[in-house]
PAMINU-166577 format. One record per residue (C-alpha): residue in one letter; x, y, z. Coordinates in pm, whole numbers, plus 50000, padded with zeros to 5 digits. Example, Ala and Ser with C-alpha at 12.3 -4.5 7.8 and 13.67 -1.06 7.14 Angstrom:
A512304955050780 S513674989450714 
//
This chain:
X464355353852190 X462685322952136 X463735320451774 X467205332851897 X467275303452127 X465855282151872 X468825291451605 X471485291751893 X470775250651929 X470695243851588 X473705260751502 X475475249351811 X473965214051691 X475195210851349 X478415229851459 X479155195751707 X478055172951444 X480425189251194 X483375184451454 X482695153751497 X482555146751138 X485965161951051 X487325142451386 X486365109751195 X487285119450857 X491095130151029 X491075095751198 X490305078850867 X492915099150663 X495325088150935 X494715050151013 X494855053550569 X497925067850591 X499055044750856 X498055008350624 X499895027050323 X503195034050533 X503074995950675 X502564983750314 X505045003950188 X507514989250436 X506324954050360 X507214965049950 X510774978350055 X511864947250293 X510584924550024 X513134941249745 X515534948949996 X515644909350031 X515184902449641 X518324924949595 X520324906649855 X519284873349741 X520214884949359 X523974897549492 X524494862849648 X523334844949305 X525464869449124 X528704859749362 X527944820849374 X527524824548978 X530714841848919 X532714815649152 X531204789048897 X532734806948636 X535794811948768 X535814770248828 X534634763548440 X537264743948243 X536084750347905 X533784779047734 X530684757447714 X530454752348055 X530924793448109 X528034795047847 X525804773348047 X526514786448396 X525684821048254 X522704810648060 X521174792148380 X522194824548603 X520404845648322 X517434820048362 X516764822748714 X517564860648746 X514874868148489 X512494839648663 X512744854648989 X512394891148873 X509014877748744 X508224865149033 X509334896549291 X507374919349037 X504114898649114 X504894896849466 X505164936849483 X502034940249274 X499894922849472 X501564939849770 X500884971149601 X497604962049531 X496654948149880 X497634981150044 X496285002549784 X492664984749888 X493494984550229 X494175018550225 X491235031650071 X489035011350294 X488735034650561 X488275069450320 X485435051650138 X483785044650511 X484275080750529 X482885090850215 X479775063650246 X478985080850607 X479065117150449 X476775108250121 X474345093950373 X474375127550615 X473915150150282 X471015126650140 X469785121250491 X468045152950554 X466655147750203 X464805115250243 X463505131050537 
//
């Protein structure tokens, strides 16, 4: 009877620890998913803004081309537009890359913390 009580207490203690660990793991994944979703939203807004600005620049360039008096002026306007579009695309690509790296690192933080806790729990009994 004594051993049964001892085994039961150990079993329930281990079950409670496991339940708590599982809950904290789920919380970490939810937090990570929330961070990822917010980052994805930020990247989407940035891309939409870039697309809108690109469209506006295209319209302005088309109007400028329509007002050109000779072929040389058309070529100059188109060349400026192409150069500026390329520069904006490179800047936007860098910005989106930075957002992606930032979001990936932030989203992994809660999961990494849980992995550290799990590793600590695994090796703690071995060290004792």
